[in-house]
N, C-alpha and C positions, 0 to 999 in steps of 0.2 A: 182751345189751345191745349187742353189735356189730350194726350195720344190715347189710343186703346190697344197699345202694344202689350204683349206679356209682361214685360219688364216694368212698364209705367203702372199696371195694374198692381204688381207685387210690391212695389217699392214706393207707393204713394197712398195718400188718402186713407181709405177704410183699413186697408192691409197694415199700413204702418201703425195706424191707431190700435189696431188689435194687437201687435207685436209688444207695445209699449204699455197697453192698458188705458190709452187715452181715447176720449168720446170720439175725437175726430182728429185729422191731421190735414189741413188745408194745403194744398200744393199747386205748383205751376209746372209744366212740362213743355220743353222746347226742342224742336229739331232743327236747329242751327246748323248741325252736321248731320249728314247721311248716315253715320255711324250708329246712331240710336238716341233715343231722348235722354237729355240731360234734365234733371229733376231737382227741385227744391221744394220741401215740405217742412211746415212748423208742427213741432210736436210738444204738446203741453200735458203733463200728467200731475193732478193735484192729489189724488188718492192713490198712491202707489201700493201694489200687492205685497211688496216684500218678497217676491219670488224672482226668478230668473226671467228676463224677458223672452218671448217666445222667438223661435227661430223662424227665418224666411228661406225659401229656396235659395241656394248659393248661386250667384251669377257673376260673370266676369266683370266687374264693376269695382269703382272706389267710391266710398261715402265719406265726404268731409262733414264732420259734424261739429258745429259752432254753438258753444254754451250760451245760454241766455239767462241762466240762472245759476248760482254757485251750488256745487255738488261737493261737500267736504269728505265724502268717503264713497267713492265709486269703486265697486268691485266688478272688475273686467275679466270676460271669458272669450275665448275662442276655440271652436269645435269641442265646447264642453270642459275645457280645461281652463283652470285659473291663470291669468296672465299677469294682472297688476292691480294694485291699489292706488288711488289717486285722490288728491284734493283739486278739483276743477273748479276755476274762477270763470267769472262772466267774460267772454272774449274769446276763451282758450279753443283751440281746434284740434280735434283728434281725427287722424285718417284711419280708416278701416278699409281692408281688402274684403269684400263682401262674399269671396270664395271661402273665407276662413269662418264664416258663420258667427259673426261677433255677437255678443250678448252681455248684459250687465244686470246686476241685482236691482230690483226696483224697490229700494228701501227708503228713498227720499223723493219728494216732489221734484219734477224735472221740467225744464223748458229749454228747447235746443231747435237749432235749424239744421235740416240734414240736406246735403246737396250731393247728389249721385252722379257721377260720370263714368259711362261705359269705357273700358279699356280701349275699345276700338277707336274711339274718339281721339286718342292720342296718335294712334297710327295715321288717321285721316290727317290730323293737322300737319303731322310730319311730311306725309305725301303731298299736301297742298303747298307746302313750303319748300319742298325739295331739300329737307335735312334729315339726317338720321333718325330712326324711328326709336321709340323706347317701348319696353314690353312690361314695365312695372314702375311703382313709385317706391322710393326709399325712405323710410321713417321708422321710429322705434316703437313698436307694437304697443298700444296702449297709452303712450306717453303723450300728453298735450304739448301743442306748440304755440308760440304766439306769431301770429301771421296777420299783419296789418291789411295787406291786400285782400285776403279772403275776408276779414272783417268787414272791410268798406264794402266788398261785393255782397256779403252775406246780409248786412244791414240794408242795402238796397233791395235784395230780393224780398226781405222781410217786410219793407213798406209797399211792395207790389202785392204780397200775399193779404196785407191788411186792407187792400183796396182793391178788391178783384173786380170791381165795376170800371176801373179806371186804367186796366192793364194796357200797356202799349207793347205789342208783340216784338216790334223792332227794338225796344229798350230791353225787354227780357231777352231777346236773342243775344244782344251785345254783351250782357251782363254773363250769360252762360258760356259764350264763347270766351270772355276774358278770364273766367274761372277755370276752364280747362287748359287754356294755354299757359296761365300762371302755374297751376299744378304740375303740369308736363314738364316746365321750364325749372321751377324750384324744386320739385321732389323727383322728377325722373331725368334730369340732367339733359333734357332736350334743348338743342340749339336754340337761340333766339329767334322768334318767328315774328318779332315786330321791328326787324331791321328797316332802315329808311327805304321808301321807294324812290325810284328815279323820276317818276311822274305821276299825274293822277289819273283820272279817267279821260279816255278819249272823249271829245265833243259829243259823239252820238251816245256814249255810254252815260254820260252826265244827263243828258237830255232825256234818256230812256228812263233811267232811274228816278229822276225827279218827276216825271209824268206819272210813273207808276205809284210814287209816294203820295203825289198830290191827289191822285184819282181815289186814295183811299184814306181819307182823313181820319178815320176811326183807329188806323193803325193795326188792321187786321193781317195785312200783307207781312210774310216774313222775310227775313234778310237773305235767306237761301233762295227764294223766288226772285227777289231782285237782282242778287249777285247773278243767279242763272242767266237771266234775261240779258246781262252784260258780258257773259262768257267768262265769268271770273268765279274763283272760290270765294267763299263769304269773308274769310280772313282778309284777303287781298282786296276785295271790294270795299269793305269797311275802311281800310286804311287809304285806299286811294279816293273814296268819296270825301273823306275828311280832308284829304290834301287838295282836292279840286274846290271843296265848298267852304272849308274852315269849320264844318260841323260834322259831328257824327249823324248817320241816318236818322236816328231817332230824335236828335236835337233839331235836325232840319225840319222834320216833319212837324215837330211842334211849333215851330217858328211859321210854317205854312198854315198851321191851325190859325194862329193868332192874325196872320195878314188876311186869311179869308174871313175872319169874323169882322176885322176892321171895314173891309168891303162892304158887308152887310150891314154894319153899324153906320156907315155913311148915308145908307138908304132911309135911316131916320124913324121907321116905324115897325120893324121886326122885332118881336118879344125877346128878350135875352134867353129865355129857356129854349125858344126854337133855334137861335142862333148856336147856343151850345151844342145841341144835338147834331144839327146840320153839319157844325165845323169839327165834330169828333170828340167833343169833351162829354164827359160822363153825364154831368148836369149843370145847372146854372153855377153851383157853388165852385165846382171844379173850373169851370171857364172863368169865373171871377178870380180865382186864385192865381191861375196860370198867367191871365192877362195882366192883372196888377204886378205881378213879378215881372213881367216881361216889358211892360209898357210904362209902369209907374203910376197908372191910373185904374180906376175900376172900369169895366165896360160903360156903365152908365154915365160916368162923370167925363169919360173920353168922348163918348157921343156928344153929350152937351157942349164940350168944348169945341168939337169939329163943327158942329151945326150952329153955333151961336154966331 
């Protein structure tokens, strides 16, 4: 799931850890758009150096920083010049243009989620939806905003980072696309790209997409691959699929996993750990949690009820 591009290497994982003085910075990167990777990375620093965070090479991207720990005295700089002092609270979001070389004094422990979106992603979204493009986001430099949509997406991405063995690529693609669309619309003034569709997928598109999803229960296939097979843009496909099926692609896949598991449970003798792996779950615990949430019973109890 992690790409090997220059921007991914520079703005994720070890490079971000070095910038902030952290031991590591778990990250996930997705190419749900051709423009380049959209990256989410969790950074935690327990022993700050007291110095200015290290600069990274400027890139034509925006970083949305969501605070996961309060910082009552944040000293913020751009291009080496002091910009602001802030009291940042948990959930606050700060927008940075990475061309401006943002940095802050590492005088207190920090915990934050960084979400990087290349500017070209906004242009690609506009082109896909045939709406006027934007060239920049508008915000007050260094000042936090309270954005519940970014918070919701951010906490969902954080849960993905905490369980890397359970990553559903379709789900991550869905979150990243929603993040880019929201940023473009809310801070860039892009016209709504979530306007209603006149219809869902054509029958052949629905069949092809379902076949592709069902053939890869582990969820390694990307939204871009499925959309391309249907001759649609990622955003158009996602909305059309939901209109046709009543579910987002990642939710439909989860349902398909549960149905496949039910079929194996009916056979009566396959170990639950084997069913979990065959049906795309990370392990037996993950399988049990999802199955109980969807069906109301644990897999073992459901099998007993069916076979009794």
